C-alpha positions, 0 to 999 in steps of 0.5 A: 316537253309535252303540253297536251289536253288543250281544247283543240287537240285533247286526245287521251292516252288509252291505258288498260281499263281500271276499276273505280267506285266499289273496289273488287280484288282478286285473290292476288290483289288481296295479298297486296292490301296495305297496312298502317305503319309508323315512320320516325320523324327526323324532328322527333316523334312518329307519324302514321303512314299507309303502306301497300307493297306488291307480292313480288320478289323483285326490287322495285321503285316506290311512289309516295302519295301526298294527299289533299287536305282531307288526308289519307282517306279511302280514295288515297288508300285505294290509289296506293293499293292500285299502285301496289297491284301494278307491282310498286311500293306505295306509301301515303304519309299523314302530312297533318300529324302535327296538328289534326291527324288522320283523314277528315271528311269533305265537310269538316272545317278542320281541313282549313285549320290544319292546312294553313298557313299554306306555305309554312305547312308545305315547307314543314311537310318536306321533312315528312316526305324525306323521312318517308323516303328514307324508310322506304329505301330500307325495305328489302323490296326497294330498288332505292328509287322513288316518285312522289305524286301529289293531289291538290294540297300535295301538288307542290311536292311534285316539284319539291320532292325531286328538287330537295327531298331526294325523289327521282320524279314528281307528278301533280294531279289538280295541284293547288298553290302551284304558282308559288313553286314554279321558280323551283323548276329552275335547275331541276333536271328530274322529270315532273308531270303536271296534270290539270283541268282547265276548269280547275278553280285552283289553276286559273288562266295565269297559273296555266299560262305560266306553266305552259310557258315553263313547259315550252322551254323545259324538256323535263316538264310534262304538262297536260291540261284537259278541257272541261275537267274540274278540281279533284278529278282523281277522287271518287269521293268528289262526285261532282269533279270525279273524271274516270277517263282523266284519272285513268290517264293520270295513272298511266302517266304515273305508271310510265314514270315508275316503269322508267324508274324500274328499267332505268329509263325515266319517263318511258311511256307505259303501253296499253294492255 
């Protein structure tokens, strides 16, 4: 259990520097850029998925990115590419393919249409995460293990993925609707990392208090709450909220979990480089 980032002890990990904004790729990183693939749904039909794979001969874990209501946009694809550049398989399925598919801009009202009713939509998306994981495990590069990382709308999958969809770990960055899923932590032994800012409108005091209480008694729940950080801090497209330092921290925690899934020691902390 770890609870950090509160105003009186808000120290950040110091992983290696990461680039933001306009992405610059080395020759090796260009080889790792992703592509659109199709995943067969267990319920019938197919959906789009952005897949980025590392240039390696080793078998490695995967990470599945559960997007915000804006879908698999440039920010999500950049995150997938970044995970691949660190040597991991990364996939971002279109969780909205049944209604309004594809990425949408921040000012597109269809984001509300396709994400409501929220609990029903989240439940439907569990099948997509399970189907994506099944496809990833068929890849020759896969070692069979995987984490899911959710952003805003996708945050609850950090709990639901390990609880019901076969994932080995979950990470939530500025997750929303999280209070509805806190009971799913009961009986869950796989690691879950949850990261918020204390000025996130989707994580008011009662939500933070509930998760702090859970983290105080659950060794597998790694909770970080940072002062002054807004909702959407991971996304450069959200200019008001984007926080490079907390994004870097979140990437380091996710990479630590993936390192553990590769080494067989879940949750091992990634050292600074």
